[in-house]
N, C-alpha and C positions, 0 to 999 in steps of 0.2 A: 504494499500500499504505500503510495507516495505522499499522501496528504492526510491531514486529520481535520475533519470539519468540526468547528466549535462555534459556540455562540460568543460574541464579544459584547460584553455587557458594560453599560455605563451605570454606575451605582454611586450613591451618596450615603454616608454614615454620619449621624449626629450622635455624639457620645458624651456621657457624664459619668466619670469614674472617680471614686474616692479610694484613697490608699492610706494604710496605717504605715507610717514611715518612721525610721529611726536614724539617728546620728549619734556616734559615740566619740568620746575623747578619753584618753588614758594618760596618767602621769604618776610620778613617784612622789610620795610624801613620807620621807624617812625610810623605814623599811617596808612600807606598804605600797602596793600598787593600787591606785584609785582609778575607777572608771565611771564616768558619768555618761548616761545614755538619755538623750532627749527624744521625746516621742511627738510625732506630728500627725496631723490630719492634713493630707495633701489632696487637693481635688483638681481635676482637669476636665475641662469642657471644651468642645469644639467640633468642628466638622472636618471630614476627609472625603475628597472625591477620588473615585476610581474610574479610570478610563480604559477601555479595551481590555477588560478582564477576561482572559480566555477561560472558558469552561468546556471541557471535553463533551462532545455530543455523541460519542460512540460508547456503546456498553461493552465493547470487546476488550477494553482495558480499564484498569482502575484509575481513578483520578490521580492517585499518588504516582502511577507509572507516567502518565502524560504530563503531569506537573513537574516531574523530576528533570525534564529536558528544557524547561522554560529558562530564560525568557525568549519571547518572540518579539522582534522589532516591527510593531504594527505600523511605524512610520514608513516602512518599506512595502507596505501592502499595496496591492494594485487591484483595479476592478477585475472581477472574475472573468476569465475567458476559457472556454473548453479547450482551446488550443494549448494551454498550459499543461494539460493532462495527456497530450498526445504521447503514446507509448508507455504511459503509467497506468497502474491500477489504482483506483481511488474508491474510498468508502464514502457513502452518504451517511449523514448522522441518523441515528435511530432513536435519539432522545431530543425532544423539542425543548425549547427555552423553559417552559414550565417545569419539566422534569429536571432540568439543570439548575434551577433557581436555589434549591437547598444547598448545593455545593458552593454556588457563588456566594450565598449568604455566609456560609461557614468561612470562606476565604476572606471575605470583607470583615467579618467579626474578628477573626484571629489577627488580621493585619492591623486593624484599628486598635486592638488591645495592645499589640506589640508597639505600635507607634506611640500610643499614650504612655506606656511603660518606660519608654526611652526618655520621656520628658521629666521623669523623677529621678534621674541619674545622680542628683546632688546628695541623695540620701544613701546611707549604707544599705538599707533594706527598704523596700516599698511593696507592701502586700496589698493587693486589691481587696477592699472590703464590700464595695458595691459597684455595680456597673449597669448603666442603661445605654444600650446601643440600638438606635433606631436606623434601619436600613431602608432606603427608598431606591427602587430600581428605576432606571431611566431607559434610554434607547437600547434595543437589542439588535444586533447585526450579526449575520452569519459570516463566517470566514472559512476559507480553506487554508490550513496551516501546513507548511512544508515539513512533513514528518515522514521519514523512510523507515520501513520495518525490515529487519534482517533476521533470518532464522538460521541456525546452524545445528547440526546434529553431532553429538559427542557421546560416545559410549551408549548408544541407542536411546539418548534422550535429546529432545528438541529444546534448544535455548533461543529465546527471542529477545531482540534488542531494538530499542527505538532511537532514532538519530534526528536531532533538530537540523533541518535542512539549511538554516541560516547560520547557526553557530558551530555545528559539528558535534555538539554535546551529545553524549551517548549514555543511555541507561538501559538496564536489563538485568537478567539473571545470569550470573557467570557460573561455568562449571567449576566445582571444587574438587580437588584431589583429597582423597581420604586417607 
């Protein structure tokens, strides 16, 4: 298969996350080591826009498999033409945008949490105590992504690999010697 069809989603996330944070300082007083730990309530609010978030539209592979060869440069995308597929086998998506929406939401949620967590780096620890993340879906566009699939047989077992056609990044199951 030469390409991977995916939905390219435009999404927005509005988040309000509270963290229990700490900062410590230690010093010596005579023969004792003194540690003072300050406790804080850190709160972060804001919005995050996601553009061209690829979500695999094929049920033949897991999301983890296809996401492991990202990123794709959507800025290099061109209008679809069947001439691109001349000489290649290509699969059509078998999951529509509604079926892909839960995975898109998971990715937006996890990315938003990670982005907000990175903003409390001035603390030694920052543990989320509450989070509200509202996700709004925008435009959905279908895309044909350049993914090559390779299969090889080793000791009577088939091993499959996926290759990002833009970056050459490879993912798959490697045969292991025992």
